[in-house]
C-alpha positions as a printed NumPy array, in Angstrom:
array([[ -0.003,   0.061,  -0.125],
       [  1.328,   3.147,  -1.04 ],
       [  1.867,   5.577,   2.181],
       [  0.681,   9.134,   1.369],
       [  0.203,  12.258,   3.523],
       [ -3.574,  11.504,   3.098],
       [ -3.366,   7.839,   3.927],
       [ -1.216,   8.753,   6.956],
       [ -3.892,  10.976,   8.221],
       [ -6.773,   8.661,   7.642],
       [ -4.85 ,   5.698,   9.743],
       [ -4.325,   8.09 ,  12.523],
       [ -8.033,   9.308,  12.515],
       [ -9.3  ,   5.726,  12.082],
       [ -6.701,   4.697,  14.69 ],
       [ -7.636,   7.499,  17.293],
       [-11.639,   7.088,  16.429],
       [-11.057,   2.9  ,  16.759],
       [ -9.202,   3.738,  20.137],
       [-12.117,   6.006,  21.417],
       [-14.53 ,   3.193,  20.814],
       [-12.88 ,   0.679,  22.11 ],
       [-11.906,   2.258,  25.629],
       [-14.737,   4.297,  25.797],
       [-16.734,   1.174,  27.717],
       [-13.598,   1.323,  30.208],
       [-12.617,   4.764,  30.54 ],
       [-14.381,   7.552,  29.189],
       [-12.339,  10.098,  31.168],
       [ -9.1  ,   8.743,  29.556],
       [-10.524,   8.848,  25.996],
       [-11.648,  12.534,  26.479],
       [ -8.337,  13.604,  27.707],
       [ -6.674,  11.644,  24.686],
       [ -8.941,  13.447,  22.286],
       [ -8.846,  16.813,  23.597],
       [ -5.502,  18.009,  22.462],
       [ -6.643,  16.981,  18.977],
       [ -9.516,  18.74 ,  19.298],
       [ -7.844,  22.009,  20.194],
       [ -5.155,  21.559,  17.242],
       [ -8.077,  21.021,  15.02 ],
       [ -9.944,  24.114,  15.934],
       [ -6.829,  26.326,  16.004],
       [ -5.485,  24.908,  12.773],
       [ -8.996,  25.383,  10.887],
       [ -9.035,  29.134,  12.151],
       [ -5.522,  29.731,  11.277],
       [ -5.846,  28.53 ,   7.813],
       [ -8.88 ,  30.302,   7.328],
       [ -7.328,  33.747,   8.492],
       [ -4.4  ,  32.647,   6.25 ],
       [ -6.592,  32.21 ,   3.255],
       [ -8.255,  35.585,   3.738],
       [ -4.961,  37.389,   4.198],
       [ -3.548,  36.014,   1.132],
       [ -6.091,  37.056,  -0.96 ],
       [ -5.851,  40.474,  -0.393],
       [ -4.714,  42.265,  -3.41 ],
       [ -2.318,  45.18 ,  -2.237],
       [ -2.864,  48.46 ,  -4.354],
       [ -0.499,  48.794,  -7.028],
       [  2.194,  46.092,  -5.882],
       [  3.754,  44.655,  -8.969],
       [  7.15 ,  43.074,  -7.681],
       [  7.914,  39.363,  -7.685],
       [  8.436,  38.521,  -3.971],
       [  5.098,  37.205,  -2.847],
       [  4.323,  39.888,  -0.365],
       [  0.833,  38.565,   1.253],
       [  2.944,  35.039,   1.96 ],
       [  5.855,  37.277,   3.814],
       [  3.636,  39.369,   6.17 ],
       [  1.711,  36.082,   7.018],
       [  4.911,  34.593,   7.81 ],
       [  6.555,  37.55 ,   9.951],
       [  3.151,  38.604,  11.895],
       [  3.002,  34.78 ,  12.694],
       [  6.212,  34.951,  14.139],
       [  5.475,  37.995,  16.027],
       [  2.367,  36.906,  17.253],
       [  3.456,  33.042,  18.133],
       [  6.412,  34.525,  20.073],
       [  4.308,  37.072,  21.881],
       [  1.253,  34.603,  22.847],
       [  3.721,  31.796,  23.939],
       [  5.624,  34.103,  25.811],
       [  2.705,  35.488,  27.943],
       [  1.174,  31.915,  28.033],
       [  4.318,  30.544,  29.604],
       [  5.356,  33.399,  31.871],
       [  1.909,  34.876,  32.932],
       [ -0.937,  32.783,  32.507],
       [  0.199,  29.066,  32.496],
       [ -2.033,  28.146,  29.948],
       [ -2.732,  24.115,  29.67 ],
       [ -0.747,  22.422,  27.65 ],
       [ -3.775,  21.51 ,  25.267],
       [ -4.419,  24.831,  24.57 ],
       [ -0.974,  25.894,  23.941],
       [ -0.765,  23.081,  21.324],
       [ -4.178,  24.442,  19.919],
       [ -2.393,  27.895,  19.491],
       [  1.031,  27.029,  18.583],
       [  0.7  ,  23.812,  16.379],
       [ -3.09 ,  24.278,  15.554],
       [ -3.531,  28.099,  14.693],
       [ -0.061,  29.161,  14.12 ],
       [  0.757,  25.896,  12.132],
       [ -1.933,  26.459,   9.913],
       [ -1.467,  30.228,   9.698],
       [  2.293,  30.46 ,   8.86 ],
       [  3.24 ,  28.213,   6.32 ],
       [  6.739,  27.266,   5.587],
       [  6.002,  24.949,   2.418],
       [  4.317,  27.954,   0.366],
       [  7.604,  30.028,   1.153],
       [  9.39 ,  26.845,  -0.469],
       [  6.906,  26.601,  -3.241],
       [  7.01 ,  30.272,  -4.111],
       [ 10.79 ,  30.371,  -4.201],
       [ 10.965,  27.699,  -6.375],
       [  8.492,  29.436,  -8.895],
       [ 10.865,  32.316,  -8.591],
       [ 13.571,  30.394,  -9.474],
       [ 11.758,  28.711, -12.366],
       [ 10.959,  31.815, -13.949],
       [ 15.045,  32.848, -13.692],
       [ 14.089,  35.333, -11.03 ],
       [ 17.034,  34.515,  -8.644],
       [ 17.522,  37.48 ,  -7.185],
       [ 14.285,  37.621,  -6.139],
       [ 14.15 ,  34.185,  -4.647],
       [ 17.115,  34.657,  -2.608],
       [ 15.585,  38.051,  -1.459],
       [ 12.501,  36.541,  -0.547],
       [ 13.882,  33.901,   1.343],
       [ 16.554,  36.218,   3.105],
       [ 13.774,  38.612,   3.952],
       [ 11.71 ,  35.88 ,   5.158],
       [ 14.222,  34.604,   7.623],
       [ 15.554,  37.88 ,   8.701],
       [ 12.103,  39.326,   9.232],
       [ 10.614,  36.397,  10.895],
       [ 13.542,  36.112,  13.538],
       [ 13.49 ,  39.767,  14.211],
       [  9.476,  39.516,  14.502],
       [  9.853,  36.614,  16.908],
       [ 12.565,  38.45 ,  18.848],
       [ 10.061,  41.648,  19.314],
       [  7.133,  39.304,  20.088],
       [  9.311,  38.126,  23.068],
       [ 10.713,  41.409,  24.11 ],
       [  7.197,  43.003,  23.654],
       [  5.35 ,  40.374,  25.885],
       [  7.888,  40.665,  28.573],
       [  7.561,  44.322,  28.54 ],
       [  3.79 ,  44.28 ,  28.775],
       [  4.311,  41.404,  31.685],
       [  6.481,  43.653,  33.749],
       [  4.291,  47.066,  33.229],
       [  1.2  ,  44.638,  34.049],
       [  3.27 ,  43.234,  37.043],
       [  4.202,  46.578,  38.27 ],
       [  0.887,  47.919,  37.959],
       [ -0.529,  44.951,  40.03 ],
       [  2.25 ,  45.757,  42.828],
       [  1.227,  49.23 ,  43.393],
       [ -2.535,  48.507,  43.343],
       [ -1.58 ,  46.016,  46.119],
       [  0.156,  48.286,  47.876],
       [ -2.208,  51.072,  48.574],
       [ -3.26 ,  51.605,  51.946],
       [ -7.021,  51.931,  52.216],
       [ -6.372,  54.442,  55.007],
       [ -4.56 ,  56.809,  53.068],
       [ -7.527,  57.257,  50.652]])
């Protein structure tokens, strides 16, 4: 039997469904825990893919360059918001691990897309536009890393301001007001 991504997905899905049916009679709580993370990933993936589709189809006025600017903006904004969200999730709110999977793997995994970057780069090279292909990959990497770094710095700045504000309001003496 030929192994394809669709085949693999089908086998994993059927296996998970079989597992849930087989063990649902024995331990329903374990089945719910097992399927919970996949549910969060699926919901996040659906929302991320829809948002990427919407942004990808926005036509920028008078943009005629070879570099696919929409994919570049999607990947850079995804790097920024993934770093921002996960920094806050780990350092402040301590999100449940299944919710973090839904956000990081599901939403941002579907929203940002390395495969589209690669496909568009190959298309640029096939058209003979090597300068644009190299520029596109370079800009994607540099801006993505810079955006991720900025997301972490911004999140920590917001966290420190929030914590400072919390500590000042906690230290106010009721007799002084």
